[in-house]
N, C-alpha and C positions, 0 to 999 in steps of 0.2 A: 418343535425347531426355537434356540435359544436365542434370550434374549442379548440387544447388544447394544454396547451404552456411547455413544457417541459424545465426545466435547468439543462446544462447540466457537470458535475466538472472532472475536472485531475488533480489528484491527485498522484505530482508524490513522487516512493517508489526508492530507489538510495540503491541498496546493492555494498559493496565495495566488489569486486576481484581483482581478478588478470587477468580475463579473459571475464571482460565483466557480465551487470547486469545479473541475477538466484532473484527466486521469494525467496518471503523474509518467506514461510512455506515453510520445505520440506527442507532445503539445508544441502548436506551431512559432508558441513566442516558448521560450525556454523560465519559466515564472520556478520561487522559491518552494521546493517541498518540504514538506515534513510528516515526518512516517515516526507515529508515536513509537518511546521508549520498550515496551510492550512487544511487541515486533521479533526484538531481539532473542525471547524468551523458545521461540519456535524455527525450524532448521528451514521452514517456506512459508509461504506467502501467497494468495493468489490474487494479484489485481487486474483492471482493467487494461487490455493492450494496448488503448490506443483509440477504437472501430468496436463502433460498437458488436456484440455479440462473441467477442474473445478476450479473453483472459488468461496471464499466463501464472507459472507457479516458477515463483525465486527462493529468493535467497535474502530475505530482509538487509544483508549486507552487498550481496551482487545490483540490488533494487535503490539505496543510496548510493552507489559511487554509478551509476548504469546515468543518474539522475540528475546526479548534483546535490543530491535530498543532507537533511538531515536529524537524524531520534531529539523530538522533545516529549519532558510529557505535558502529551497536549488534553488534559480530562483536568478540569477543576474543581 
């Protein structure tokens, strides 16, 4: 059996709310959404689709456009 190597990337998406974080898609109110700038280094990311148990694979720029977000350096 051949060994497989997997790369795992974690991209931070921060949605600013008064009560904590939430999914970038499907919010009842339109909060500011920040996506870590390293997400631009890959073709697609997987994010919550706004309902428990549902995720979507999407290009980071498309996600930014859909939610009106912006890319930032979120890790200090």
